[in-house]
C-alpha positions in Angstrom: -45.6 -28.3 -56.0 -47.3 -27.4 -52.5 -49.8 -30.2 -53.0 -46.9 -31.9 -52.8 -45.4 -30.8 -49.9 -48.6 -30.8 -48.3 -48.8 -34.5 -49.2 -45.9 -35.3 -47.3 -46.4 -33.4 -44.3 -50.1 -35.4 -43.6 -47.7 -38.9 -44.6 -45.1 -37.7 -41.8 -47.7 -36.9 -39.4 -49.8 -40.3 -39.7 -46.3 -41.7 -39.4 -45.2 -40.0 -36.1 -48.8 -40.5 -35.0 -48.3 -44.1 -35.7 -45.5 -44.6 -34.1 -45.9 -42.5 -30.9 -49.6 -45.0 -31.0 -47.0 -48.0 -30.6 -45.0 -46.6 -28.3 -47.7 -45.7 -25.6 -48.9 -48.9 -26.6 -45.4 -51.1 -26.4 -45.1 -48.4 -22.4 -48.4 -49.0 -21.4 -48.9 -53.1 -21.9 -44.3 -53.1 -20.1 -45.9 -50.9 -17.4 -48.8 -53.2 -16.5 -46.9 -56.8 -16.9 -44.4 -55.3 -13.8 -47.2 -55.3 -11.9 -47.9 -57.9 -12.5 -47.1 -60.6 -8.9 -44.5 -62.9 -9.6 -43.7 -65.6 -7.7 -40.5 -65.6 -5.4 -39.8 -68.4 -2.9 -42.1 -71.5 -3.4 -43.0 -73.7 -0.2 -42.1 -71.7 2.4 -44.9 -71.2 5.0 -46.1 -67.4 5.7 -44.1 -66.1 8.7 -44.0 -62.0 9.0 -45.2 -61.6 12.0 -49.1 -60.2 12.0 -49.1 -56.0 12.8 -52.4 -55.0 15.0 -51.5 -51.0 15.0 -53.4 -48.6 13.6 -50.5 -47.6 11.9 -47.6 -48.3 11.3 -44.4 -47.1 9.7 -42.3 -49.1 6.5 -38.6 -49.4 8.0 -38.0 -45.7 5.5 -40.0 -43.6 8.2 -41.4 -42.0 4.7 -44.6 -44.8 4.2 -47.7 -45.7 7.0 -49.7 -48.1 6.6 -53.2 -48.1 7.3 -54.6 -51.1 6.5 -55.4 -53.1 3.5 -58.9 -54.1 1.5 -60.2 -55.7 -1.7 -60.9 -54.5 -4.2 -62.6 -56.1 -7.4 -65.3 -53.1 -8.4 -61.7 -52.9 -11.4 -59.3 -55.9 -10.9 -58.3 -57.9 -8.5 -56.4 -55.2 -6.4 -55.8 -54.9 -3.0 -56.2 -51.9 -2.5 -53.9 -50.6 1.2 -54.7 -47.0 2.7 -52.2 -44.8 4.0 -50.3 -42.3 4.5 -46.4 -41.9 2.2 -44.1 -38.7 1.7 -45.3 -37.0 -1.8 -41.8 -36.9 -3.3 -39.6 -39.1 -1.5 -41.1 -42.9 -1.9 -40.6 -43.8 -5.2 -41.4 -47.8 -5.4 -43.6 -50.2 -3.1 -44.4 -53.8 -3.5 -46.7 -55.5 -2.5 -45.7 -59.3 -1.0 -48.3 -61.6 -1.5 -48.4 -65.3 0.1 -50.5 -67.9 -0.8 -51.5 -71.1 1.4 -51.9 -73.9 1.9 -48.7 -73.8 -1.3 -46.9 -71.5 0.6 -46.0 -69.9 -2.5 -45.3 -65.5 -2.0 -45.4 -63.0 -5.2 -44.1 -59.8 -4.7 -46.3 -57.4 -7.5 -44.9 -53.6 -7.9 -47.3 -50.7 -6.3 -49.4 -48.1 -8.1 -48.7 -45.1 -5.4 -51.3 -42.7 -5.8 -50.9 -39.5 -3.7 -54.2 -38.0 -2.9 -53.8 -34.8 -4.6 -55.5 -33.1 -1.4 -52.5 -32.6 0.7 -53.8 -28.8 1.0 -49.5 -28.7 0.8 -47.7 -30.8 3.7 -45.1 -33.2 2.8 -47.1 -36.2 3.6 -50.5 -37.1 2.5 -53.7 -40.5 2.3 -52.6 -42.8 -0.3 -53.4 -46.1 -1.9 -50.5 -48.5 -2.5 -52.3 -50.7 -5.5 -50.8 -54.1 -6.6 -52.7 -56.6 -8.5 -52.7 -60.1 -6.7 -51.9 -63.3 -7.9 -54.9 -65.1 -10.5 -54.8 -68.5 -8.9 -55.3 -67.3 -5.1 -57.2 -65.5 -2.6 -53.9 -64.9 0.1 -55.3 -63.5 3.6 -53.0 -61.2 4.2 -49.8 -58.8 2.5 -46.2 -57.3 3.3 -45.4 -54.0 1.8 -41.6 -53.2 1.0 -39.8 -50.9 -0.5 -37.6 -53.8 -2.5 -39.1 -57.3 -4.9 -35.6 -58.9 -2.6 -35.4 -59.6 1.0 -36.4 -61.7 3.6 -40.8 -62.5 3.7 -40.2 -63.4 7.7 -39.0 -60.0 9.0 -42.0 -57.9 7.4 -45.2 -57.8 9.0 -48.2 -59.1 7.5 -51.1 -57.0 7.3 -54.8 -58.5 6.7 -56.3 -58.3 3.6 -60.3 -56.7 4.8 -63.3 -57.3 2.8 -62.2 -60.3 1.7 -65.8 -61.5 1.7 -69.2 -59.9 0.9 -71.0 -59.2 3.8 -74.6 -58.7 4.1 -75.2 -54.8 5.8 -75.8 -55.5 8.9 -76.6 -51.2 9.2 -78.2 -48.2 6.8 -75.8 -45.8 8.4 -72.5 -45.3 9.6 -71.2 -42.1 10.9 -66.9 -42.1 10.2 -66.0 -39.5 12.6 -62.8 -38.5 11.6 -59.5 -37.4 14.4 -60.9 -36.7 18.5 -57.6 -34.4 19.9 -57.3 -32.2 21.4 -58.0 -33.7 24.8 -61.7 -33.1 23.6 -64.2 -32.6 26.6 -67.6 -31.1 25.5 -69.3 -33.9 26.9 -72.9 -32.4 26.4 -72.3 -31.3 22.4 -71.2 -35.6 22.3 -74.0 -37.3 23.9 -77.0 -34.6 22.1 -75.4 -36.0 18.8 -75.1 -39.4 19.0 -79.1 -39.5 20.5 -79.7 -37.2 17.6 -77.9 -39.8 15.1 -79.1 -42.2 16.9 -82.8 -40.7 16.4 -82.5 -40.1 12.4 -81.8 -43.7 12.1 -78.2 -44.8 13.2 -76.7 -47.9 14.1 -72.7 -47.1 14.0 -70.6 -44.2 15.1 -66.6 -44.9 13.7 -64.4 -42.7 15.8 -60.7 -42.2 15.0 -59.5 -40.9 18.2 -56.0 -39.3 19.1 -56.8 -38.2 22.6 -59.9 -36.9 24.7 -61.0 -36.2 28.3 -61.1 -38.3 30.9 -64.3 -37.5 31.6 -65.0 -38.6 27.9 -63.3 -41.5 27.8 -66.3 -43.0 29.7 -68.9 -41.6 28.6 -67.5 -43.7 24.7 -67.1 -47.0 26.6 -70.8 -46.7 27.2 -71.4 -46.2 23.6 -68.7 -49.3 22.7 -70.8 -51.3 25.1 -74.3 -50.8 23.9 -73.0 -51.2 20.6 -73.0 -48.5 18.7 -69.3 -47.1 19.3 -66.2 -48.6 17.7 -63.3 -46.1 18.3 -60.2 -47.0 15.7 -57.4 -46.1 17.9 -55.4 -42.6 15.9 -51.9 -42.2 17.8 -50.9 -40.0 14.4 -48.7 -37.7 16.2 -46.3 -41.2 17.2 -45.0 -40.9 13.9 -45.2 -37.5 12.4 -46.0 -33.6 13.1 -49.2 -33.7 13.2 -50.6 -29.8 11.8 -54.8 -28.7 14.2 -54.6 -26.3 10.5 -56.1 -28.3 7.6 -53.4 -26.3 5.2 -49.5 -26.2 5.4 -47.9 -23.1 6.8 -44.8 -23.4 6.0 -44.0 -24.3 10.4 -42.9 -28.2 9.9 -45.6 -30.0 9.6 -45.7 -33.3 7.6 -49.3 -33.7 7.6 -52.8 -32.2 8.3 -55.3 -31.7 10.5 -53.7 -35.2 12.8 -54.4 -36.9 9.3 -58.0 -37.0 8.8 -58.1 -37.6 5.1 -56.7 -40.6 5.3 -59.0 -41.6 8.5 -62.3 -40.7 6.0 -60.9 -43.0 4.0 -59.6 -45.7 5.7 -63.4 -45.5 7.7 -65.4 -45.4 3.8 -63.4 -49.1 2.7 -63.8 -50.4 6.3 -67.2 -50.2 6.6 -67.8 -51.2 2.5 -69.2 -53.7 2.7 -71.2 -53.5 6.3 -73.0 -50.6 6.5 -75.7 -48.9 3.0 -74.4 -46.2 3.6 -71.6 -44.3 5.2 -72.0 -40.7 6.8 -68.6 -38.4 6.5 -69.3 -34.9 9.4 -67.7 -34.1 12.6 -68.7 -34.2 16.1 -70.6 -30.6 16.1 -72.5 -31.1 12.9 -76.5 -33.3 12.4 -78.0 -33.2 9.0 -81.3 -32.6 9.3 -84.0 -33.3 7.2 -86.4 -30.7 6.6 -89.2 -32.8 4.4 -88.5 -36.4 5.9 -88.5 -37.5 9.3 -85.5 -39.6 9.0 -82.3 -40.4 7.3 -83.9 -43.4 5.7 -86.9 -42.5 4.3 -85.0 -38.3 2.8 -81.8 -41.1 1.2 -84.5 -43.1 -0.3 -86.3 -40.8 -2.5 -83.0 -38.9 -2.4 -81.9 -41.9 -4.6 -85.4 -42.2 -6.2 -85.0 -38.6 -8.1 -81.0 -38.8 -8.5 -80.6 -42.8 -9.4 -77.2 -43.7 -10.0 -75.9 -41.3 -8.0 -73.4 -42.5 -5.0 -72.5 -39.0 -3.4 -75.2 -36.9 -1.9 -74.0 -33.2 -0.8 -75.2 -31.3 2.4 -74.6 -27.4 3.3 -73.4 -26.3 6.3 -74.4 -24.1 8.1 -73.4 -22.5 11.1 -75.2 -21.9 14.7 -73.2 -19.5 16.2 -72.3 -21.6 20.5 -72.4 -17.8 21.3 -75.4 -16.6 20.6 -78.1 -19.2 22.8 -82.1 -18.5 23.7 -83.7 -19.7 27.6 -85.5 -21.7 26.4 -84.7 -25.6 26.8 -81.8 -24.1 30.3 -82.2 -27.7 31.6 -80.7 -27.5 35.5 -79.4 -31.2 35.1 -77.5 -29.7 31.6 -75.5 -26.8 33.7 -73.3 -29.3 36.2 -72.0 -31.3 32.2 -69.2 -29.6 30.2 -70.1 -28.8 26.5 -72.9 -26.8 24.3 -76.4 -27.3 25.2 -77.6 -27.1 20.8 -81.2 -26.9 22.2 -80.3 -23.1 23.0 -78.4 -22.2 19.9 -81.3 -21.8 16.9 -79.5 -18.7 15.5 -78.0 -20.0 12.1 -76.2 -17.2 10.5 -76.4 -15.5 6.8 -75.3 -16.5 3.6 -72.5 -14.3 2.8 -71.4 -13.3 -0.6 -69.7 -14.8 -3.0 -68.9 -17.6 0.1 -69.4 -21.6 -1.2 -70.8 -23.3 2.0 -68.1 -25.8 2.6 -70.2 -29.0 1.9 -70.5 -32.9 4.3 -71.3 -35.9 2.8 -73.7 -38.9 2.7 -72.2 -41.9 0.6 -72.8 -45.6 -1.2 -68.9 -47.1 -0.1 -69.4 -48.9 -3.0 -69.1 -46.7 -5.4 -67.0 -44.4 -4.0 -63.0 -45.2 -4.7 -61.3 -41.4 -3.1 -62.8 -38.9 -0.8 -61.6 -35.6 0.7 -62.7 -33.6 3.3 -66.2 -31.7 1.8 -66.4 -33.6 -1.6 -65.3 -37.3 -3.1 -61.9 -37.1 -5.6 -63.0 -40.6 -7.2 -65.8 -42.1 -7.9 -68.0 -43.9 -9.8 -71.5 -42.7 -10.7 -72.2 -39.1 -9.4 -72.5 -36.1 -6.5 -75.2 -34.3 -6.3 -75.7 -31.3 -4.2 -78.6 -31.1 -2.2 -81.4 -28.7 -1.4 -81.3 -27.1 1.4 -85.5 -27.0 1.6 -84.6 -30.7 2.3 -81.9 -30.6 4.1 -79.0 -28.5 6.0 -76.1 -29.5 8.8 -77.0 -27.9 11.8 -73.1 -27.2 12.8 -72.9 -25.5 16.4 -69.4 -23.7 17.0 -67.6 -20.4 17.2 -69.3 -18.0 14.7 -67.0 -17.5 11.8 -69.3 -14.2 11.3 -68.9 -12.8 14.7 -69.6 -9.4 14.3 -73.1 -9.5 13.0 -76.0 -8.0 15.5 -78.6 -11.1 16.4 -81.2 -9.4 14.4 -78.9 -10.0 11.4 -79.2 -13.8 12.2 -82.1 -15.7 10.8 -84.0 -18.0 13.9 -84.6 -21.6 12.6 -85.8 -24.4 15.0 -85.8 -27.2 12.8 -84.0 -29.1 15.9 -87.0 -28.3 18.1 -89.0 -30.5 16.4 -86.8 -33.9 18.4 -86.8 -32.5 21.7 -89.0 -34.3 23.3 -86.9 -37.4 22.3 -84.2 -36.3 22.1 -84.3 -34.7 25.7 -85.0 -38.5 28.1 -82.4 -40.5 25.9 -79.3 -37.5 26.3 -81.0 -38.0 30.0 -80.8 -41.8 30.1 -77.4 -41.4 28.9 -76.1 -38.5 31.4 -77.8 -40.8 34.0 -75.6 -43.9 33.3 -72.2 -42.5 32.9 -71.5 -38.6 34.0 -73.9 -38.2 36.1 
C-alpha cells in the first residue's frame, strides 16, 4: 500500500513540475513577445527634437537619459545608459523611427537598475530594448507609454552603430570632477604619467572645477589628450559627495560616479583597446614592465579570456613628504607634488585594499567602482609585485609614525621625463 502511495506522490510531483515548466516557458515567451518592437505609425517623418545635453530628464522627472548605445553582443538591442528611481519607474518604452519608410516602432524596455546603489533611491540603470529586425535605427526616444506623439519626444542618437577600428590603446575614465577641483600640480603630474605609461585619451566627466583648472583642461583638450563630458548632475538631482546613503534626503551617491563610468565604457567600446577606470589622484604603476602596453600583453598572455584586471590601491599619504624633488618652479602651483610622497601605508589586518581596473570594454556589461557587476569572461586580481595603484591623498592611517610607513620610490623611475613634461605644460598654462 505504501508503495502505491509513493507512486502516486511521484506522479503528482512529475505533473506539478511539468505544469510549472510549461507555465514558465509560456510566461518567458509572452515576456519576449511583449518586448518585441511593434509598428505604431507609418509614413511619418522622424521629427522629435534631438537632445544634446549629457543628462536629459524625461517628463516623469524620475528618469534621466545619458546616452543610448547599440549592443549586439547577445541580440540586437539598444542599451540606454541612464539614471532612474529604483521604485518609481515601472515601465519605459523605446520609440524607434526607421528611415526612409518612416515607420515608428515601439519596444517595451527592460529596466535594469544596477545592484550597486549603496542605499540611494536613484541608481545607474540600463534601459534595454530589442530593435526592429529590418531597420538599423539611428535615433531613439524614451517614453513611459507606448502611446503619444513622437514629435513631442526628445530623440537621442544611438552611438556605436558602426564598428570602428581602435584609434587608441588606453583610455582613462575619470568620473565626476567636482568640488571646485583645484589640485593643479597633481592633476598635471597624473596626466603626464598616464602619457608616459601609454595613454592616448583621458575622458573627464566634469561637474565643476576652478578657473585655473579650466585653463589646464583647455590645454589638454587642444592637445587632443582630454575629452571633457559636461556632468551637471546637481541640476537634476540632490547629489551626495559620499558613496553610501546617509538618510539625508540625497538622491544619488558620489555625483553619479557609477553612471559616468558605465557611460565611459560604452562611449569608448569601439575606439579604445583598453579602458582604465581610476581617479585623478591614482596611477597604476607597473613594477615589472616599463609601461602599460607591455604589462597588459604579458597579463593577457597569462590570463587568456580575461576582460577585467584589478589593481590594488595603496595610500601614499600627502602629509608625509621627502625634501627630494623640491622644485621651486612648482611651489607656485596649487596642488600636491607627488614626487615628494614616496612613503606608503602598510596593509591593515583584515582590511581589503579596494581595487581599480583596466578592462577590455567589449567584455563588460555593467561596472561598479571597484569591480565589474556583469561581464563576459573572467576578472583577475593583478599581484602587487606586477603593479600597484599609487594613490596620493590624505592618510587613512593618520596616527602611524613615519617609521611604520614603507618607503617605495617606484615613481622615481620616471622622474626625469616626468619633470621635463610637467614643466612644459606649466609654462604653457599656469606660469
